C-alpha positions in Angstrom: -85.0 69.5 27.7 -87.0 72.5 26.5 -89.3 72.3 23.5 -87.1 74.8 21.7 -84.0 72.7 22.2 -85.8 69.5 21.0 -87.0 71.3 17.9 -83.4 72.5 17.1 -82.0 69.0 17.6 -84.7 67.4 15.4 -84.0 69.9 12.7 -80.3 69.0 12.9 -81.2 65.3 12.6 -79.6 64.5 16.0 -82.6 63.5 18.0 -85.6 61.3 17.1 -88.4 60.1 19.3 -87.2 57.5 21.8 -88.9 54.4 20.5 -87.5 55.1 17.0 -84.0 55.6 18.6 -82.0 58.6 19.5 -79.2 59.3 17.1 -75.7 60.9 17.8 -73.4 62.2 15.1 -71.3 59.0 14.7 -74.0 56.3 15.2 -77.1 56.0 13.1 -80.1 53.8 13.2 -82.4 53.8 10.1 -85.9 52.4 10.4 -87.6 50.5 7.5 -84.6 49.7 5.2 -81.4 50.9 3.8 -80.6 54.5 3.4 -80.0 55.9 -0.1 -76.4 57.1 -0.7 -74.9 59.4 -3.3 -72.4 57.9 -5.7 -69.6 59.9 -4.1 -70.4 59.1 -0.5 -67.9 57.1 1.6 -69.2 53.7 2.8 -69.7 53.5 6.5 -67.1 51.6 8.5 -69.7 49.2 9.8 -73.3 48.8 8.5 -76.1 46.4 9.6 -79.0 46.5 7.1 -82.3 44.9 8.4 -80.3 42.0 10.0 -82.0 39.1 11.7 -80.3 36.0 13.1 -82.0 32.7 14.0 -80.5 29.8 16.0 -83.1 27.1 15.2 -86.3 28.5 16.7 -84.6 31.2 18.7 -84.5 34.7 17.3 -81.2 36.3 18.5 -81.3 39.5 16.4 -84.5 41.0 15.1 -84.4 43.5 12.2 -81.3 45.4 13.3 -80.2 48.4 11.2 -77.1 50.2 12.5 -74.4 52.4 11.1 -71.0 53.3 12.6 -68.6 55.8 11.1 -66.1 56.6 13.8 -65.4 57.2 17.5 -66.2 55.0 20.4 -69.7 53.4 20.8 -70.7 51.5 23.9 -73.0 48.5 23.5 -75.0 47.5 26.6 -77.7 45.0 27.3 -78.7 42.2 29.6 -77.5 38.6 29.1 -79.3 37.2 26.1 -80.0 40.7 24.6 -78.1 39.9 21.4 -74.8 41.7 22.0 -72.4 38.9 21.4 -74.3 37.8 18.3 -74.2 41.3 16.9 -70.4 41.5 17.6 -69.7 38.2 16.0 -71.6 39.1 12.9 -69.7 42.4 12.7 -66.4 40.6 12.6 -67.5 37.9 10.1 -67.8 34.9 12.5 -71.5 34.5 11.8 -73.7 35.1 8.8 -77.0 36.8 9.1 -80.1 34.7 8.4 -81.7 37.8 6.8 -80.2 41.2 5.9 -76.6 42.2 5.3 -73.6 43.2 7.4 -70.8 45.1 5.7 -67.4 46.7 6.5 -66.5 49.6 4.2 -69.0 48.3 1.7 -67.6 44.7 1.7 -69.6 41.8 3.1 -68.3 41.1 6.7 -67.9 37.4 5.8 -65.4 38.3 3.1 -61.7 38.0 4.1 -61.1 41.5 2.7 -63.5 42.9 5.3 -61.8 41.0 8.1 -58.5 42.7 7.4 -60.1 45.9 8.6 -61.4 44.5 11.9 -59.7 43.7 15.2 -61.6 41.5 17.6 -61.1 41.0 21.3 -63.6 38.2 22.4 -65.1 37.9 25.8 -63.9 34.3 26.2 -60.3 32.9 26.3 -59.1 30.4 23.8 -55.3 30.4 24.3 -52.6 27.9 23.8 -51.8 27.8 27.5 -48.2 26.5 27.1 -47.2 29.5 25.1 -45.9 32.7 26.6 -47.9 35.8 25.9 -45.1 37.1 23.6 -45.0 33.9 21.6 -48.8 33.8 21.3 -49.0 37.3 19.9 -46.1 36.6 17.6 -47.8 33.5 16.3 -51.0 35.5 15.6 -48.9 37.9 13.6 -47.4 35.1 11.6 -50.9 33.8 10.9 -51.8 37.2 9.6 -49.1 36.7 6.9 -46.3 39.0 8.2 -42.7 38.1 7.9 -40.7 37.0 10.9 -39.0 40.4 11.2 -42.3 42.3 10.8 -44.0 39.9 13.3 -41.3 40.7 15.8 -41.7 44.4 15.3 -45.5 44.4 15.5 -45.5 42.0 18.5 -43.2 44.3 20.6 -45.2 47.4 19.6 -48.5 46.0 20.7 -47.2 44.5 23.9 -45.7 47.9 24.8 -49.0 49.5 24.0 -51.1 47.3 26.2 -48.6 47.4 29.1 -47.4 43.8 28.8 -43.8 44.1 27.6 -42.3 43.2 31.0 -44.6 40.3 31.6 -45.0 38.7 28.2 -42.5 35.9 28.7 -44.6 34.1 31.3 -46.7 31.2 30.2 -50.4 32.1 29.6 -51.6 29.5 32.0 -50.2 31.6 34.8 -51.8 34.9 33.7 -54.4 36.7 35.8 -57.7 37.6 34.2 -56.5 41.2 33.6 -53.3 40.0 31.9 -55.2 37.7 29.7 -57.5 40.6 28.7 -54.4 42.7 27.7 -53.0 39.9 25.6 -56.3 39.5 23.8 -56.3 43.2 23.1 -52.7 43.0 21.9 -53.5 40.4 19.2 -56.5 42.5 18.1 -54.2 45.5 17.4 -51.5 43.6 15.5 -52.7 44.5 12.0 -53.6 48.1 12.9 -57.3 47.7 12.0 -59.7 50.6 11.3 -62.5 48.9 13.4 -62.0 47.4 16.8 -64.7 45.2 18.2 -64.2 44.6 22.0 -66.4 42.2 23.9 -66.2 42.9 27.7 -62.6 44.2 27.5 -62.7 45.6 31.0 -63.8 42.4 32.7 -61.4 41.4 35.4 -59.2 44.4 35.1 -58.1 46.1 38.4 -58.9 49.9 38.8 -55.4 51.1 37.8 -55.3 48.8 34.7 -58.9 49.8 33.8 -57.9 53.5 33.7 -54.9 52.6 31.5 -57.1 50.8 29.1 -59.7 53.5 29.0 -56.9 56.0 28.1 -55.7 53.6 25.4 -59.2 53.3 23.9 -59.5 57.1 23.8 -56.1 57.4 22.2 -57.1 54.9 19.5 -60.2 56.8 18.8 -58.2 60.0 18.6 -56.1 58.3 15.8 -59.3 57.8 13.8 -60.1 54.3 14.8 -63.7 53.2 15.3 -64.4 51.2 18.5 -67.5 49.2 19.4 -67.2 48.2 23.0 -69.6 45.8 24.7 -70.0 46.0 28.5 -72.4 45.2 31.3 -71.1 48.2 33.1 -72.7 51.4 32.0 -70.7 53.3 34.6 -67.5 52.2 33.0 -68.7 53.2 29.5 -69.8 56.6 30.8 -66.1 57.3 31.5 -65.2 56.3 28.0 -67.9 57.5 25.7 -71.3 59.3 25.8 -72.6 57.3 22.8 -74.4 54.1 23.6 -76.5 51.4 21.9 -78.9 49.7 24.3 -80.1 46.3 23.2 -83.1 44.3 24.5 -84.3 40.9 23.3 -82.6 41.1 20.0 -83.6 44.6 19.1 -82.0 48.0 19.5 -84.0 49.8 22.2 -82.2 53.1 22.0 -79.2 54.7 20.4 -77.7 58.1 21.3 -75.9 60.0 24.0 -76.8 59.2 27.6 -78.0 62.7 28.1 -80.3 62.5 25.1 -81.7 59.1 26.1 -82.3 60.3 29.7 -84.0 63.5 28.6 -86.2 61.9 26.0 -87.1 59.1 28.4 -88.3 61.7 30.9 -90.6 63.1 28.3 -91.9 59.7 27.1 -94.8 58.4 29.3 -94.0 54.8 30.5 -96.7 52.3 31.5 -95.7 50.3 34.6 -97.6 47.4 36.2 -97.4 47.2 40.0 -98.7 44.1 41.8 -99.6 45.4 45.2 -102.0 44.8 48.1 -104.8 47.4 48.5 -104.6 48.5 44.8 -107.4 51.1 45.0 -105.8 52.8 48.0 -102.4 52.8 46.2 -104.1 54.3 43.1 -105.4 57.2 45.1 -102.0 57.9 46.5 -100.3 57.8 43.1 -102.8 60.1 41.5 -101.6 62.8 43.8 -98.1 62.7 42.2 -97.5 65.3 39.4 -95.5 62.6 37.5 -98.6 60.3 37.2 -100.8 60.8 34.2 -103.2 57.9 34.8 -103.8 54.9 37.0 -105.9 51.9 35.9 -107.0 49.4 38.6 -106.8 46.2 36.5 -109.3 43.6 37.6 -109.1 42.1 34.0 -105.7 40.6 34.9 -107.4 37.7 36.6 -109.4 36.6 39.6 -107.6 37.4 42.8 -104.9 39.4 41.1 -104.3 42.8 42.8 -102.5 45.1 40.5 -102.6 48.6 38.9 -101.2 49.9 35.7 -99.6 53.4 36.1 -98.8 55.8 33.2 -96.1 58.1 34.3 -93.6 60.7 32.9 -90.1 61.3 34.3 -89.7 57.6 35.3 -86.7 58.1 37.5 -88.5 60.7 39.7 -91.7 58.5 39.7 -89.8 55.5 41.0 -88.1 57.6 43.7 -91.5 58.9 44.9 -93.1 55.5 44.7 -90.4 54.0 46.9 -91.1 56.7 49.5 -94.8 55.9 49.4 -94.2 52.2 49.7 -92.1 52.6 52.8 -94.3 55.2 54.4 -97.5 53.2 53.9 -95.8 49.8 54.3 -97.0 48.5 51.0 -96.6 44.9 50.1 -95.2 45.2 46.5 -94.9 41.8 44.8 -93.8 43.0 41.4 -93.0 46.2 39.5 -92.5 45.9 35.8 -92.4 48.4 32.9 -94.8 47.1 30.2 -92.8 48.4 27.2 -89.8 46.2 26.3 -87.7 49.1 25.1 -88.4 51.2 28.1 -87.8 48.2 30.3 -84.3 47.8 29.1 -83.5 51.5 29.1 -84.8 52.0 32.6 -82.9 49.0 33.9 -79.6 50.5 32.8 -80.3 54.2 33.5 -81.5 53.4 37.0 -78.5 51.3 37.7 -80.0 47.8 37.3 -79.4 45.0 34.9 -82.2 45.5 32.6 -84.0 42.5 34.1 -86.8 42.2 36.6 
């Protein structure tokens, strides 16, 4: 990205430095507290304000501030990053230890806020002896609809998720993909403004996946706001260019994938490499244009052979380092980004899991 382009984006409020998050039009992260609002401004659909969540001594979410106003947002992160905790707090299943979560200005724990939210969980909790149709109809009745209205809504959502012809089979005989569709059907029953979908594409065959991606896009086109959690960045790339990357309870980056990649290229990353012959490797790496500095690190401990490399354009650096490792037959024991946020981002943008 050219300096002129970055200057224009910063003036427009679209891009901020990577470690302070990268902000698209429909997803905002505010550092250091709540944002002031004018009296006539519309409340955001979903708002996290300095939210932390503790499970005993375990910190699951750490000072998360996030605002969604519309469209489709992807949520990615390794296992234990805090994704499911964030989603359950958004739909009112969990209360924050600190901070506030609100939906259209109403506390997410309040039943009035829950009427605006549809939730598709990552786990199944069905009455297995019911048919899919009967299950969805029962959920409609529990929402308070009359029998006639429950019938109408049940048939409408079953048709929408492609289950009308298979909904009379008992749930215990459903495939993983069919169970995912039924969960999505019940989330759509009350026509919510906000849809929170936890791993909705898990177990779906390629044809079914494409159908659901088209459905999500159609819902967004109708003005719905979708927050979709997934381990698969590739699947989310087909659906949306806006992502939230989580790492160890924090938001590591928010923005379009292009913005994140370009800003990451300009942000120097420190990487520790445990390798034999560290001084020789340091000389080799200093010849790369991407490498800004190399520190041979004897202070790591007696007998520890490692170097710390400061490099820009991480993707290109790792490609070149791989070539050097093969060409010189290097014994690389560990390679680890030292910055937690960069660690998570690199893992996903380079096709990994975000874990070393």
